C-alpha positions, 0 to 999 in steps of 0.5 A, spaced: 724 442 712 729 448 711 735 444 710 732 440 704 732 446 699 738 448 696 739 455 702 747 457 698 742 458 692 736 462 694 740 466 699 744 468 693 738 470 689 735 473 695 741 477 695 740 478 688 734 482 689 735 486 694 741 489 689 736 489 682 730 492 687 736 498 689 738 500 681 730 498 679 728 504 684 735 509 683 737 509 676 735 515 672 735 512 665 728 508 665 729 503 660 735 500 665 731 501 670 727 496 667 732 492 665 734 492 672 727 489 673 726 484 668 733 481 671 730 481 678 723 478 674 728 472 673 731 472 680 723 471 681 722 466 677 728 462 679 727 463 687 719 460 685 723 453 681 727 453 688 722 451 692 718 448 687 722 440 689 717 438 695 711 443 691 711 441 682 705 446 682 710 451 683 713 450 676 707 452 672 707 459 676 714 459 674 713 459 667 707 463 668 711 468 672 718 468 666 711 470 660 709 474 665 715 478 669 720 477 664 717 478 656 710 481 657 711 487 662 719 489 660 716 489 653 711 493 655 716 498 659 721 499 653 715 500 648 712 505 652 719 508 654 720 509 647 714 513 645 717 517 651 723 518 654 729 514 657 730 519 661 726 519 668 722 525 669 726 529 676 724 526 682 723 530 689 729 528 691 735 528 689 739 523 686 744 521 692 741 523 698 735 519 696 741 512 695 742 515 702 734 514 703 733 508 700 740 504 703 737 505 710 730 503 708 733 496 706 738 496 712 731 497 717 727 494 713 731 488 713 733 488 720 727 489 724 723 484 719 728 479 720 729 480 728 721 480 728 719 476 723 714 472 729 710 478 729 708 479 723 707 472 720 707 468 726 708 461 724 714 456 725 715 454 719 716 462 718 721 463 723 726 458 720 732 459 717 731 460 709 723 462 710 725 468 715 730 471 710 725 470 705 720 473 708 725 480 710 727 481 703 720 481 700 718 485 705 724 489 704 724 490 697 715 492 698 718 497 702 723 499 697 717 499 691 713 503 696 719 508 697 719 509 688 712 511 688 711 516 694 719 519 691 718 519 684 714 523 679 715 520 672 709 515 671 713 510 669 717 510 674 710 509 679 709 504 675 716 500 675 714 501 683 708 498 682 711 492 679 717 491 685 710 491 690 708 486 685 714 481 685 714 483 694 708 479 695 710 473 691 716 472 694 712 473 701 707 467 698 712 462 697 715 464 703 709 463 707 706 456 704 711 454 699 709 446 699 701 448 698 697 447 691 694 453 692 700 458 692 702 457 685 694 459 683 694 464 687 700 467 685 699 466 677 692 469 678 695 475 681 700 477 677 698 484 674 701 484 667 693 487 666 694 492 671 700 495 668 698 495 660 692 500 663 696 504 666 702 504 661 695 506 656 693 511 661 701 513 661 700 514 655 694 520 654 697 523 659 703 523 655 699 526 649 695 530 653 701 534 656 708 532 653 711 529 659 709 523 664 711 526 670 705 524 675 704 532 678 701 534 671 695 529 673 692 535 677 691 538 671 686 533 668 681 537 672 680 543 668 
């Protein structure tokens, strides 16, 4: 079935997914990081459309994903960044070492998951060319999103890391079950726009209380 899809287009979009993930995590200017996430959101929409040739229900998911991922969430991020600061709170790890660690995470996760995808998703379809690559990239993006959450002190960057996790989950979903009608429904109902809004609302309260979006200040809330 893999040969029935536009493999060149999908592989190009996947490569750009990796690039935008690195930019989203490592850019210290939050506005630029949000722009990188917005670009990735458009790539996710493109990937969903690329798989929609044999499942027209995916077109509806792509439309919803465009509205939530590429429009609503970026607008929320830009709004809260404008109210806080464009410069990310100094992270736990310096820029150079962080880029190195993120690159190692990227290479290691892609290599391992691509080689042993049959252990993670033991289905015939998952082991086929483009689906195998899709799943490897999705797990790599998930790892980068998790790295952003664990290594950053800025609450807004943590939310952006959460958005990367969602993109990774949705990419794996469309890779594992691209022809099922239920795939589009699951994709739509698992959009995290409400979660993002609530998290940003809490971040605003932290900013008003402590004058910063540094997550280390959360420990002060008990007092």
